[in-house]
C-alpha positions as CSV (number, residue, x, y, z in Angstrom):
1,M,43.4,19.6,-21.5
2,V,42.6,16.5,-23.5
3,L,40.9,13.7,-21.6
4,E,41.3,10.3,-23.3
5,L,38.6,7.8,-22.2
6,R,38.7,4.2,-23.4
7,S,37.7,0.8,-22.1
8,G,40.3,-0.5,-19.7
9,L,41.5,-3.6,-21.6
10,A,40.0,-3.1,-25.1
11,T,41.5,-1.6,-28.3
12,P,43.5,1.5,-27.5
13,A,42.8,4.9,-29.0
14,F,46.0,5.3,-31.0
15,G,47.2,8.7,-32.2
16,K,49.1,9.6,-35.3
17,P,51.5,6.7,-36.3
18,I,55.0,7.2,-35.0
19,N,57.8,6.3,-37.5
20,N,57.2,2.7,-38.6
21,N,56.3,-0.5,-37.0
22,A,59.7,-2.1,-37.4
23,A,61.5,0.9,-35.7
24,R,59.0,0.8,-32.9
25,L,59.4,-2.9,-32.4
26,Q,63.2,-2.6,-32.3
27,A,63.0,0.2,-29.8
28,R,60.6,-1.7,-27.6
29,Q,62.9,-4.7,-27.5
30,T,65.3,-2.5,-25.5
31,L,62.9,-1.1,-22.9
32,V,64.6,-0.2,-19.7
33,E,63.1,0.5,-16.2
34,T,65.8,3.0,-15.3
35,S,66.9,6.0,-17.4
36,N,69.2,8.8,-16.3
37,E,70.0,10.6,-19.6
38,L,69.5,14.1,-18.1
39,E,71.5,13.4,-15.0
40,D,74.3,11.4,-16.6
41,G,74.4,12.3,-20.3
42,P,75.0,15.3,-22.6
43,C,72.4,17.9,-23.4
44,K,69.8,17.0,-26.1
45,D,67.2,18.9,-27.9
46,V,64.4,17.4,-25.7
47,F,64.2,15.7,-22.4
48,F,61.3,13.5,-21.3
49,I,60.9,13.5,-17.5
50,F,58.7,10.7,-16.1
51,A,57.5,9.7,-12.6
52,R,56.5,6.1,-12.2
53,G,53.7,4.6,-10.2
54,S,53.7,3.1,-6.7
55,T,56.0,0.1,-6.2
56,E,57.2,0.1,-9.8
57,P,60.8,-0.8,-10.4
58,G,63.6,1.5,-11.5
59,N,62.8,5.2,-12.0
60,M,60.7,4.8,-15.1
61,G,58.6,1.8,-14.0
62,E,57.3,-0.8,-16.3
63,I,53.6,-0.1,-17.1
64,V,53.9,2.9,-19.4
65,G,57.0,5.0,-18.8
66,P,59.6,3.0,-20.8
67,Q,57.1,2.4,-23.6
68,T,56.4,6.2,-24.0
69,C,60.2,6.9,-23.9
70,S,60.7,4.3,-26.6
71,D,58.0,5.7,-28.8
72,L,59.4,9.2,-28.4
73,K,62.8,7.9,-29.5
74,S,61.3,6.1,-32.4
75,A,59.6,9.4,-33.5
76,L,62.5,11.9,-32.9
77,G,65.7,9.8,-32.7
78,D,67.9,8.8,-29.8
79,S,70.2,11.7,-30.5
80,V,67.4,14.2,-30.2
81,I,65.5,13.1,-27.0
82,G,66.7,11.7,-23.7
83,C,64.6,10.1,-21.0
84,Q,64.9,10.7,-17.3
85,G,63.0,9.0,-14.5
86,V,62.2,10.6,-11.2
87,G,64.3,8.8,-8.6
88,S,65.3,9.2,-4.9
89,P,63.9,10.6,-2.7
90,Y,60.8,9.6,-4.6
91,D,60.6,5.9,-3.6
92,A,57.0,5.4,-5.0
93,T,55.8,3.9,-1.7
94,L,52.1,3.0,-1.3
95,A,51.7,5.0,1.9
96,D,52.4,8.3,0.3
97,N,49.2,8.0,-1.8
98,F,47.2,8.7,1.3
99,L,48.8,12.0,2.0
100,P,46.9,15.3,1.2
101,Q,48.6,15.7,-2.2
102,N,48.4,12.0,-2.9
103,T,52.2,11.9,-2.6
104,S,54.7,13.6,-0.3
105,P,56.4,17.0,-0.5
106,Q,59.7,15.1,-0.8
107,D,58.4,13.1,-3.8
108,I,57.3,16.3,-5.5
109,G,60.7,17.9,-4.7
110,A,62.4,15.0,-6.5
111,A,60.6,16.0,-9.7
112,T,61.3,19.7,-9.2
113,T,65.0,19.0,-8.8
114,L,65.0,17.4,-12.3
115,F,63.1,20.3,-13.9
116,D,65.6,22.7,-12.2
117,L,68.5,20.5,-13.5
118,A,67.2,20.6,-17.1
119,N,66.9,24.3,-16.9
120,S,70.4,24.9,-15.5
121,K,72.3,22.2,-17.3
122,C,70.7,22.4,-20.7
123,P,69.0,25.8,-20.9
124,N,68.3,25.3,-24.6
125,S,66.5,22.0,-24.3
126,K,62.8,21.6,-24.5
127,I,61.0,19.5,-21.9
128,V,58.1,17.1,-22.0
129,A,56.9,15.2,-19.0
130,G,54.6,12.4,-17.8
131,G,53.5,10.4,-14.9
132,Y,51.6,7.2,-14.0
133,S,49.4,6.6,-11.0
134,Q,51.2,8.2,-7.9
135,G,53.6,9.7,-10.5
136,T,50.8,11.8,-11.8
137,A,50.4,13.4,-8.4
138,V,54.2,14.0,-8.3
139,M,54.1,15.8,-11.6
140,D,50.9,17.7,-10.7
141,G,52.4,19.0,-7.5
142,S,55.7,19.9,-9.0
143,I,54.7,21.5,-12.3
144,Q,52.0,23.7,-10.8
145,A,54.6,25.3,-8.4
146,L,57.4,25.8,-10.9
147,P,58.5,29.3,-11.8
148,A,57.1,30.6,-15.0
149,A,60.5,30.6,-16.7
150,I,60.8,26.8,-16.2
151,Q,57.1,26.1,-16.8
152,N,57.4,27.8,-20.2
153,K,60.0,25.2,-21.2
154,I,57.6,22.3,-20.6
155,Y,55.8,21.8,-23.9
156,G,53.5,19.0,-23.0
157,V,52.5,16.6,-20.1
158,V,50.8,13.2,-20.3
159,L,49.1,11.7,-17.2
160,F,48.1,8.1,-17.0
161,G,45.6,7.0,-14.3
162,F,45.6,10.5,-12.8
163,T,45.2,10.1,-9.0
164,R,44.2,13.8,-8.7
165,N,41.9,13.8,-11.7
166,Q,38.8,14.6,-9.6
167,Q,40.4,16.7,-7.0
168,D,42.1,19.1,-9.6
169,G,39.3,19.1,-12.2
170,G,41.2,16.9,-14.7
171,R,44.1,19.3,-15.1
172,I,47.3,20.5,-13.6
173,P,46.6,23.8,-11.7
174,N,48.5,26.8,-13.1
175,Y,49.5,24.9,-16.3
176,P,47.9,25.2,-19.7
177,T,45.2,22.6,-20.3
178,S,45.9,22.6,-24.0
179,Q,49.3,21.2,-23.2
180,T,48.0,18.4,-21.0
181,K,46.6,15.0,-21.9
182,V,45.0,12.9,-19.3
183,Y,44.4,9.2,-19.9
184,C,41.7,7.6,-17.8
185,A,40.6,4.1,-18.7
186,V,36.9,3.3,-18.2
187,G,36.7,1.4,-14.9
188,D,39.8,3.0,-13.4
189,L,38.5,4.1,-10.1
190,V,41.6,6.1,-9.3
191,C,40.4,8.7,-11.8
192,D,37.2,9.0,-9.8
193,G,39.0,10.1,-6.7
194,T,39.5,6.8,-5.0
195,L,42.6,4.7,-4.4
196,I,40.9,1.4,-5.4
197,I,43.1,-0.4,-8.0
198,T,41.3,-2.3,-10.8
199,A,42.6,-4.1,-13.8
200,A,41.9,-0.9,-15.8
201,H,44.5,1.0,-13.8
202,L,47.2,-1.4,-15.1
203,S,46.3,-1.1,-18.8
204,Y,48.0,2.2,-19.8
205,G,50.8,0.6,-21.7
206,V,48.6,0.6,-24.8
207,D,48.3,4.4,-24.6
208,A,52.1,5.0,-25.0
209,P,51.9,5.5,-28.8
210,S,49.1,8.0,-28.5
211,A,50.9,9.9,-25.7
212,A,54.1,10.1,-27.6
213,S,52.3,11.4,-30.6
214,F,50.7,14.1,-28.5
215,L,54.0,15.2,-27.1
216,V,55.7,15.3,-30.5
217,Q,52.8,17.4,-31.7
218,Q,53.2,19.8,-28.8
219,L,56.9,20.0,-29.5
220,G,56.2,21.0,-33.1
221,M,58.8,18.5,-34.3
């Protein structure tokens, strides 16, 4: 597991540059809050499955999910990777954060359904995944319980503002730490086991390029 610590609103810790600035700018101009390329589109070499944070719009949110998808597409190409947000029954409600797993079994099941779909619909596709805020708990709960055959298709996971960071020791139980990167901004009290939201918790968009670079590295592409 890689733990990325940085000041909440200061200069981001960027990873390996992805493609070029012009391509990234063009891709970021078309950011979308909803993406259903696994559910509605053809099979691709890779799928990025992402769970948004509480109250965020669409199924990708707006803080960091669309940005990470965009940077992955800039690096690998739109024909190579598709993005899929975790939708209903995951409604990203605030109340579910207070449950024992920091989200509900139904929310976790929504992510599991997508991992199952990727495995059955596109058995030759690689998977990478991510989550922000409550979405990290969704991914944590889902991935740790997946059958080994599906887990082995998940090449990397990025977690932003990990709500179970303290509870689960900064990792996803039963999943390789070397394939996990946790982003915790200094001052983000969510990473310290609380549900107190500070400005730092809203700063993770700057980490999208680093996260995309990590996932591309894990894919070996």
